[in-house]
C-alpha positions, -999 to 999 in steps of 0.1 A, spaced: -50 -188 76 -64 -162 52 -55 -135 77 -19 -146 77 -18 -145 38 -34 -110 40 -6 -98 63 21 -113 42 8 -98 10 4 -64 28 40 -66 41 53 -75 7 32 -48 -10 45 -22 15 81 -31 9 75 -31 -29 58 3 -27 86 17 -7 111 6 -34 90 21 -61 82 53 -43 117 66 -34 121 93 -8 90 84 12 111 86 44 90 62 64 117 35 66 113 -2 63 89 -8 93 68 23 83 65 11 47 55 -24 59 27 -9 80 16 13 51 15 -19 30 -9 -36 53 -32 -6 54 -26 -1 16 -39 -37 11 -72 -27 26 -72 5 6 -63 -13 -26 -91 -38 -22 -115 -10 -16 -104 10 -46 -104 -20 -69 -139 -28 -57 -151 8 -64 -136 6 -99 -151 -29 -104 -117 -44 -111 -115 -81 -101 -83 -97 -90 -76 -134 -88 -49 -153 -72 -19 -143 -52 -4 -120 -79 -37 -101 -84 -40 -95 -47 -4 -84 -45 -10 -59 -74 -41 -45 -57 -23 -42 -24 7 -25 -40 -15 0 -58 -32 7 -25 1 12 -7 14 35 -34 -18 56 -32 -14 57 6 23 67 4 14 94 -21 -13 108 3 9 106 33 37 124 14 13 151 3 -1 156 38 34 158 53 46 182 27 16 205 33 22 204 70 58 216 66 46 247 47 42 278 69 
């Protein structure tokens, strides 16, 4: 059951990050996938910074931060690829 919550939080975080990070160009499905991966990244980053999250809201914040970081990195990589 925890895995289902993890996926739902990741999907919500991806959607939220897509709304906050306009112009990402990945679309709804892409942002949802980024959200699930961002949830893993957010948990890792918060662990490195020794920031503890509790409850559903804390997990959503960590996942959203991770998704925003991932969207930023993906946008940076795609912008550098388009340069000659």
